[in-house]
C-alpha positions in Angstrom: 0.2 0.0 -0.4 1.6 3.3 -1.1 0.9 5.9 2.1 1.8 8.7 -0.3 -1.2 11.0 -1.8 -3.6 13.5 -1.5 -5.4 12.3 1.8 -3.9 12.4 5.1 -5.4 9.5 6.3 -5.4 6.9 3.7 -6.6 4.1 5.8 -9.7 5.9 6.3 -10.0 6.8 3.0 -10.0 2.6 1.8 -13.0 2.3 4.3 -14.9 4.6 1.8 -14.3 2.0 -1.3 -17.3 0.4 -2.6 -18.3 -2.5 -0.1 -16.2 -1.9 2.8 -18.5 -0.2 5.0 -20.9 -3.2 4.4 -18.1 -5.7 5.1 -17.2 -3.2 8.7 -21.2 -3.6 9.5 -21.3 -7.3 8.9 -18.5 -8.3 11.1 -19.8 -5.9 13.8 -23.3 -7.4 13.6 -21.0 -11.5 13.9 -18.8 -9.3 16.6 -22.0 -8.3 18.8 -23.7 -12.0 18.5 -20.6 -13.3 20.4 -20.3 -11.0 22.9 -24.0 -11.0 23.4 -24.4 -14.8 24.2 -25.0 -15.7 27.9 -21.8 -17.8 28.1 -19.7 -14.9 27.4 -21.1 -13.4 30.7 -19.8 -16.5 32.5 -17.3 -18.0 30.7 -15.8 -15.6 28.6 -12.3 -16.8 29.5 -12.8 -20.2 28.2 -14.0 -19.0 25.5 -10.8 -16.8 24.7 -8.4 -20.0 25.6 -10.4 -22.0 22.9 -10.2 -19.8 20.7 -6.8 -18.8 20.8 -6.1 -22.7 20.1 -8.5 -22.6 17.0 -6.8 -19.6 15.6 -3.3 -21.2 15.9 -4.3 -23.9 14.2 -5.9 -22.0 11.5 -2.8 -19.9 10.9 -0.3 -22.8 10.7 -2.7 -24.5 8.2 -2.4 -21.7 5.7 1.0 -22.4 6.2 1.2 -25.7 5.1 0.7 -27.6 8.7 -3.2 -28.8 8.6 -3.5 -30.4 11.7 -6.5 -31.6 13.1 -7.9 -29.4 15.9 -7.6 -32.3 18.9 -3.7 -33.0 17.3 -3.0 -29.9 18.1 -4.6 -29.9 21.2 -2.8 -33.0 23.0 0.7 -32.3 21.3 3.8 -31.2 22.8 6.5 -31.8 20.8 6.6 -29.2 18.2 10.4 -29.8 17.0 10.0 -32.9 15.4 9.7 -31.9 11.8 9.0 -28.7 9.4 4.9 -29.0 10.2 5.3 -29.3 14.0 7.9 -26.5 13.8 5.0 -24.2 12.1 2.5 -25.7 14.3 4.6 -24.4 17.2 5.5 -21.1 15.9 1.5 -20.5 15.1 1.0 -21.6 18.9 3.9 -19.0 20.4 2.8 -16.4 18.3 -1.1 -16.3 19.2 0.0 -16.1 23.1 2.8 -13.6 22.4 0.1 -11.2 20.4 -1.7 -10.2 23.7 1.3 -9.4 25.6 2.4 -6.9 22.9 -1.0 -4.7 22.6 0.4 -1.5 24.7 3.2 -1.9 22.6 1.8 -1.6 18.9 0.5 1.4 18.6 3.6 3.2 19.9 6.3 1.1 18.1 4.8 -1.2 15.4 8.4 -2.0 14.2 9.3 -3.2 17.5 6.0 -5.9 17.9 6.6 -6.8 14.6 10.5 -7.6 15.0 9.6 -9.5 18.4 6.9 -11.5 16.6 9.4 -12.8 14.0 12.0 -13.7 17.1 9.3 -15.5 18.5 8.3 -17.5 15.3 11.7 -18.2 14.5 12.7 -19.4 18.0 16.2 -19.5 16.7 19.4 -17.6 17.2 20.7 -16.2 13.7 21.8 -12.9 12.7 18.7 -12.7 10.6 15.9 -13.2 13.1 14.3 -9.8 14.3 15.1 -7.3 11.7 13.5 -6.6 8.2 16.0 -8.8 5.3 18.9 -7.1 3.6 19.5 -7.0 0.0 20.4 -10.0 -1.4 19.0 -12.3 1.4 16.1 -14.5 0.2 12.9 -15.2 1.5 11.6 -18.6 2.8 7.8 -18.0 2.5 6.9 -21.0 -0.1 3.1 -21.1 -0.2 3.5 -17.2 -1.3 4.5 -16.8 -5.0 4.6 -13.4 -5.6 7.9 -11.3 -6.2 9.2 -10.2 -3.2 9.7 -6.2 -2.9 13.7 -5.4 -2.9 15.3 -4.6 0.6 15.0 -0.6 0.3 11.2 -0.6 -0.6 10.4 -3.2 2.3 12.2 -0.7 4.6 10.6 2.5 3.3 7.4 0.6 2.7 7.6 -0.6 6.4 8.4 2.9 7.7 5.1 4.3 6.0 3.1 1.5 7.9 4.4 2.1 11.1 3.8 5.9 10.6 0.0 4.9 10.1 -0.2 2.9 13.5 1.5 5.7 15.2 -0.4 8.5 13.9 -3.7 6.9 14.2 -6.7 6.8 12.1 -10.7 7.3 12.0 -10.8 3.9 10.0 -12.8 0.9 11.1 -10.6 -1.5 12.9 -11.3 -3.8 10.0 -9.5 -1.8 7.4 -6.6 -1.3 9.4 -6.7 -4.9 10.3 -6.6 -6.1 6.8 -3.8 -3.4 5.8 -1.3 -4.2 8.1 -2.0 -7.9 7.4 -2.0 -7.6 3.5 1.2 -5.1 3.7 2.8 -7.9 5.6 2.3 -10.7 3.0 3.1 -8.1 0.2 6.4 -7.2 1.9 7.5 -10.3 3.3 10.0 -8.4 5.0 11.8 -11.1 7.3 13.2 -14.2 5.8 11.0 -16.5 7.0 7.6 -16.7 8.8 6.3 -13.7 7.6 2.3 -15.1 6.9 2.3 -16.2 10.5 3.5 -12.8 11.7 1.2 -11.2 9.3 -1.7 -12.8 10.5 -0.5 -12.3 14.4 -0.2 -8.7 13.2 -3.7 -8.7 12.4 -4.8 -10.2 15.5 -3.4 -7.8 17.5 -5.2 -4.6 15.8 -8.3 -6.5 16.2 -7.8 -6.9 19.5 -6.3 -3.6 20.4 -8.9 -1.7 18.3 -11.6 -2.7 20.6 -13.4 -4.3 18.1 -12.3 -7.7 19.5 -11.1 -7.1 23.1 -11.2 -10.4 24.2 -10.1 -12.1 21.3 -12.9 -14.8 20.6 -13.1 -14.0 17.0 -10.0 -15.5 15.4 -9.7 -14.4 11.9 -7.3 -17.2 11.2 -10.3 -19.4 11.8 -12.0 -18.1 9.0 -8.9 -17.6 6.8 -8.3 -21.2 7.1 -12.0 -21.9 6.6 -12.1 -19.9 3.3 -9.1 -21.9 2.2 -5.5 -21.4 0.6 -6.9 -20.3 -2.8 -9.0 -17.8 -2.2 -6.5 -16.4 0.0 -4.1 -16.0 -2.3 -6.4 -14.7 -4.7 -7.5 -11.9 -2.3 -3.9 -11.3 -1.9 -3.6 -10.6 -5.7 -5.9 -7.5 -5.1 -4.3 -6.4 -2.2 -1.1 -6.4 -4.5 -2.4 -5.0 -7.4 -3.3 -1.3 -5.4 -6.6 -1.2 -7.4 -9.8 0.3 -5.9 -11.4 -3.1 -6.6 -8.9 -5.0 -5.2 -8.4 -3.2 -2.2 -12.0 -3.7 -1.2 -12.2 -7.4 -2.3 -9.0 -8.0 0.3 -10.7 -6.0 3.1 -14.1 -8.0 2.4 -12.1 -11.3 2.6 -10.5 -10.5 6.0 -14.0 -9.0 6.9 -15.3 -12.6 6.1 -12.4 -14.4 7.8 -13.5 -12.2 11.2 -16.9 -12.8 10.8 -16.2 -17.1 10.6 -14.4 -16.5 13.4 -17.0 -15.5 15.3 -19.3 -17.9 14.2 -16.6 -20.4 15.4 -16.9 -19.0 18.8 -20.9 -18.9 18.8 -20.3 -22.5 18.2 -18.2 -22.9 21.1 -20.6 -20.9 23.6 -23.6 -23.2 22.0 -21.3 -26.2 23.1 -20.5 -25.2 26.6 -24.2 -24.4 27.2 -25.6 -27.7 26.5 -22.7 -28.8 28.3 -20.9 -30.5 25.5 -17.7 -28.9 25.7 
């Protein structure tokens, strides 16, 4: 996303794209349904915990480790192979995201660096900083050409400036742009998609749209499928109004599906079946 232009609040301008206001309203209704459920008044902590587990499973699935929920729930060893390491990274990121909310608005680049450290979980000079010229990106499921290091640096700075300055844009729009920009840039040498979804999570929670983290967009992204995810990302990368609106709508639908998942968990708890 280009952060230069005539408008002082480009995020807010995206909120006026055709169809975006409908997506925003639909997401708000879905979130309100979860928060209005009677179980949320008594067992919100349990819903939050279950949503975090399902968010981790969904994010890992999109990065190539499509494990059953119960497998994620029961496993304790996440270092055996690439899939296990991906699931472990997703679990760590989901847990870490909630600890970084207060830092995000003041120093989003610091938060992104921390997320990469948590995801990579290895001692390497390339971990926790944007990639440098000549460093390759290991993100096999995203085949878009990766921007060069100079472009990455400039666009990351622009994104950080937007976050720190604040915006009147709906939380969904900001979350979608953060998510899309990180996928488009792939600023780190690895784990960019996992970090991008964790950053989207931080925005949705920190904005107050989903303060208890019970509407996991990662669940919805996984349910919509990788092909739809990548097609929507193509729209974001195109930079066209229609493409941007389609990406925001896709992210909105993911939040709605995450809310639906937690509503089902509430219903199961109410019936005494979970």
